[in-house]
N, C-alpha and C positions, 0 to 999 in steps of 0.2 A: 385275170388279164389274158387276152388272146396272145398267141405267139407273136413275137416282135417282128414288125415289118420295117422295110427301109423308110417308108413314110405312109401315112394314112391318105385316104382319097382326097380330102379337102384340106387346104393349106391357106393360112392367112399370115403374111409376114408382119412382124412387130418391131423389127429393128429400126424402122423409119420413125418410130416414136422416140425422140431423143430424150425426153424428160423422164427420168426414172420414176418420179412420183406419179406421173400419168400412167406409166406401165403398171405400177403397183395398183393404182386405182382401177385400171381395166380388169385386173385379176380379181379385185374385191367385188366389183360390179358383177362380173361373170359368175363368181362363186355364189354370190347372193341370189342371182337369177336362177341358177341351176338348182339351188336348194328348194325352190318352189315346186320343182317337178320330180325330185329324186329323194328317196329315203334311205338309200344304201350306197356305199362307195367301197371300192377296192382299188389297189394300185401298187406301183413300185416306182423306185427312182434309182438312177445310176448315171455314170459318166460314160460317154461313147469314146470311140477311138480318137476323136478330134479334141477331147478334153471338154466337150460341152456337157452341161447338166441336163438330163432327160427326166422329166416327171410324167409318168403315165397313170391315168385313172380310168376306171370302168364304173359307170353310173347306171343304175336301173332307172329309166325314165318312164313315168306313168302319165299318159295323156287320157282325155275323156274316151276316145275311141281307139286307142292304140297304146302300145307299150314296146319297149325295146331297150337294148343296151347301147349306151353311148361311150365310145372310146375316145379319150382326149390325150394328146401328147403335147406337152409344153417344153420347148427347147430353149435353153438360156446359157449365157456365158457363166463362168464360175463366180462372177461378181454380181449375179442376178440380173444382168441386162438381158432382156428377152430377145430372142431371135425370131421365133415363129410359133404358131399354134397349129396343130393338125388334129383332125377329128373325122370320125365316121361311125355309122350305125349299120352294120351289115344286115340286121333283121328288121329295120323299120325306116322307111323313107321319111315318114312324118317326124320321127325323132331327129333325123339328120337335118330336116328343114328347120325344126325348132332350134337346134344348136346354131345353125347359121344365123337365124334371126337374133338369138340372144348374144352372139358374138358381135354382130353389127351394132346392136343396141348398146352393149357394154362399151364398145369402142367410142360410140357417140357420146355416151354419158361421161366417160373418162376424159375425153378431149374437151367436152363442154363443162366438166367439173360440176355436175349437178349434185347438190347435197341438200340434206334437210337438217334442221336443228333438233337436238335431243338434250333433255335434262338428265344428268347423271349424278349419283352420289357414290362416293368411295369412302369406306370406313377405315380408320386407323386407331391405334391404341398408343398410350404412353403411361408411364408410372409417375404420378405426381398429383398436385392439387388440381382441382377442376379449372378448366379454361374459363377466363373471366367473363366471357360472353361470345357472341358471334362477331367474327372479323371479316370485313369485306376488303379483300386485297385488290379488287377491281370491281367494276359493275357486274362482272361475269363470274367471279370466284368468291365463294363464301366458305369460311372455316368456322365450325361451331361445335359445341358439345352435343352429342346425340341426345343426352338427357339433361336439359337445362335445370330440371328440378331435382338433381342429385341431392339426397339428404345428408351426405357427408362431404361437402365440397372442400373442407379444410384439411382432410387427411392426406399425408404426403406419400405414403407407401401403398397407394391404391391404383389399380388399373382404371384408366379413363378411356372412354370411346369418344372419338370425334369424327365428324364427317367433312369431307372436302366436296362441296357442291359446285357444279359448273354446267354451263351450256356448251355443247360441242356440235360441230357440223360434221356429218358423216352420211354415207349412202344408206345405211340401215342401222338397226339397234346394235348389231354385233360389232360393226365398225365403231359405233359410238362408245361401246364398252371398252374396246381396245384403246381408243384415243384417250378417253377419260382416265383409264387406269394408268397409262403412261404419263400423262400430265400430272396426275395426282401423286404418283410415286416420286417424280422429280420435286414437286412442291413439298412433299413430306420430308424429303432429304434436306431441302433448303431451310425449312422451318426447324428441323432438328439442329442444324448449325446455328441459326439465328437465336433460337430459344435455349440452346445448350441442353436439350431434352431429347432422349432417344425415342423417336416415333417409329412404330413398327406395324406391320399388317397383322390383323387378328389371326388367331390360330384355332383350329378345330380339334386339337389334341385332347386326349383323355388324361387327367391327372388325379392323384389322390388328394382328397380334401378332408379337413377336420370338421366334424359336426359341431353345431352351435352349442350343444350341451356338454361337449368335451368328454362324454361318457360312452356314447355309442361308438361302434366301430367306424373306422374311416371308410369313405366311399370313393369309388372311382367315378369321376364325373367329367363330362365333356366341357371344355372351355367354350365360351361364347356369350352372346348377349341378345336378349329379346328386346326389340326396340320399344321403349316406353315413351318415346317422343313422337313428334308429328310425322305422319307418313307422307312425305312430300313427293309430289309428282311434277312440280315446276318450281322455278326459283322463287322463294318467298319475298315479300316486301321486307325491308330493313326493320328489325325490331318486332316483327309479327309474332315469332315463336320464341325469341330469345333476346335478352337485352344486348345492346352493343357493348363489346369488350373495350377496355381502355388500353391505349398504347402508352406504356410507361417504361422509364429507365432506358438503358442502352444495352448493347451487346457485350459490354465489358463484364468481367467476372464479378459476381456479387452473390452473397448468401441471402436467400429470401428470409423474410420474417416468418415465424411459425404460423401456419394457417393461411398465408397469403396466397391468393389465387394466381394462376398462371396467366401472365399478360405478355403480349407481343411487345418487343422493344419499339421505341419511338421511330427508329429509322427503317422499320421493316418494309413498308410500302415503297419508300424511296430507293432502298437497296434493290428490291426485286425489279423495280422499274428501270434502274440504272443497268442492271445485268441484262435485262431483256432488250435494251437498246444497244448493247455492246456487240462487237463482232463475234464470229463463231469461236475464235480462239479463246476469248475471255469467258464466254458462256460455257464452253466445254470444260475449261479449267475450273471454273467455279462449281459447276454441277458435279464434277469428279471429286472436288474437295468436299462438297456437301455430302455425297454418298459415302465417302470414307469416314467423315466425321460422324455420320449416322451409324455406321458400322462400329466405330470406336465406342460410342455410347451404349449400343445394344449388346454387341459381343463382349465388350469389356466391362459390363456392369459390375461383375464380381471378380474381374481379372485386371488389376491395374497395369500389368505389363502389356496386355493386349490393348487396353484403352489408350495408354500413352503412345504406343507404337503406331497405332492407326491415326491418332491425332497428329503426330509428326508427319505421317504419310499424307494426311489431308493437306497440310501446309505444302508438302512437296508437290502435290497435284496443282495447288493454286499458283505455285511458282511458274507454271507453264504460261500464265497470263502476264508474266513480268518480262521486261527486257533487260533489267539490271540485276535483280536479286533472284537468281535462278536455283537456289538451294535453300533448305529450311533455315539453317543457322543465320546466313546473312539476311534472309527475309524477316525473321523474328527480331534479329538485332536492330534492323532498321525500323520496322513498323511497331514494335512493342514500345519504343521510346522509353526504355527503362532508365531510371535515375541512379541505378546501382550496377555493380559489376555482375553480369549474368553469364560470363563465359563458362563457368563451371556447370551451370544449368543447361546451357546449349550442348556442351560436350556430353553431359549425362543423358539428356533426352534423345539425342541423335546417335551417339556412339554406344553408351552403356545399355540403353534400352532398345531403341528401334533396330539398329543394325545387329545387335547381339541377338535379338529375338527373331528377326526375319532371316538372318543368315546363319545363325548357329543354334536357333531353337532355345535360347536361354530365357529364363523368367527372372528378371532382375529384382522383382519385388518378392521373390520367394513364395509364390502362390502354393507350391507343392511341399513346402516345409511346414511341419506341424510341431513346433517346440512346445514344451510344457509351459503353461501359463503360471506365472508367479504372482502372488498377491503383493509382494513387497518390492518388485522390480519389473518395470514394463519393458525395458531394453532400449538402449540408445539407437541401435541400428534400425529398428522398426519405426521409431519416432522420426529418425532422419529420413527414412524412405517416404513416410507420409508427408513430411515437410517438403521434400523435393517434388513429389507428385503434385502437391497443392501449388507450389510456386511455378512449376512448368505449365500447368493448366492455366494459371493466371497470365503467364506470358503469352501463351497461344491465343487466349481470348483477347488480350490487349492488341496483339498483332492483327487478328481478324477484324476487330472493331475499328481500329485505325485505318486498315486497308479499306474497309467498307465506307468509312467517312470520306476518304479521298476519292473513292470510286463514285460516290453520290455527288460530291462537289464537282468532279470532272464532268459528270453527266449533265448537271445543271448548267454548266458553262458551255456545253457543246453547241455548235451552230444549229443542230437539229432541235435541241431542247429550246433554244432561244426563239427559233422560228415558230414553235408551237405553243409558246407560253402566252 
């Protein structure tokens, strides 16, 4: 980067673009356009004396008959609102003219919002029985097992790969990847909550594995999956590569039959539709709840204290969508509709587990205690802990399922829904 100047030779003001989304789109268009001419980048960023954020870049630009270094400085407020863009190329007039043309083109594209449609697939994993089939959550979103011909669909402690397929509009494939990943991550969290199954992103870690013959030495192997299914380049027709999955049961807590496939609850599409029609406050609260619920299932798979703490935190996040029940205990007390006294369980999950874990680092279920196992006595405290955990999870699931039912019913009765029915 050249020595810092007060300003570069050419300046375009950007603060007159009021829409932050348009400002961001301008940067994406310009970045994509410059990538066609540059194969290297250097730069720095800092705050100036006025508290503005300065991002400076130096790009080697290669043209057919010329080349040169393009210096770009983007100045923004600390909340990412753009102020202006400055640029110059001291060693090439042609590079400077190109930059001017690309900036004007990018501004026009951003203000005109010109985008193309891209098909994207995002893979996720979970532990459990195979997904019952492909699920169409809308005409544009498909969730399906990556390998519909899995030879062991009924095994419960097996990692499964699923794909979330969608069409997205973006300025280029890199923008499409970012948009699809963001949308898929939110949907994976929502489905984790709805299914009560921890969905997570695949990992490329190396781990020790046991050989099939149990006699050879263990091997260090990379986690991953080679796609045995269809290599899709566009959204397929329904049922073309996988049978349609059944929507069965509800979000209420239940123990599946051994070997039963993983099925989405009956209210899945209605709930997702109701959330998407809601105001930003409810959407944000629900998605925060879903992300915390997903974290509870994954991080707490072998740690009941972590699991229950984050399940309660998920309810706490959902309370932000409420006007009346703004804390987990009154929320669960109201929505779980329990027919028996649950005050001791509410005190346990919020006070003895969540607060004690988050604020004092306690592990209420004794995860780090290793008592000697006796054949003649299992221990009343451990059995009581298991019972409390089970009952607390049932209450949380009941509260979530009943809240979802009310949200679905309210969405169906709204004037907007009635006008489009």
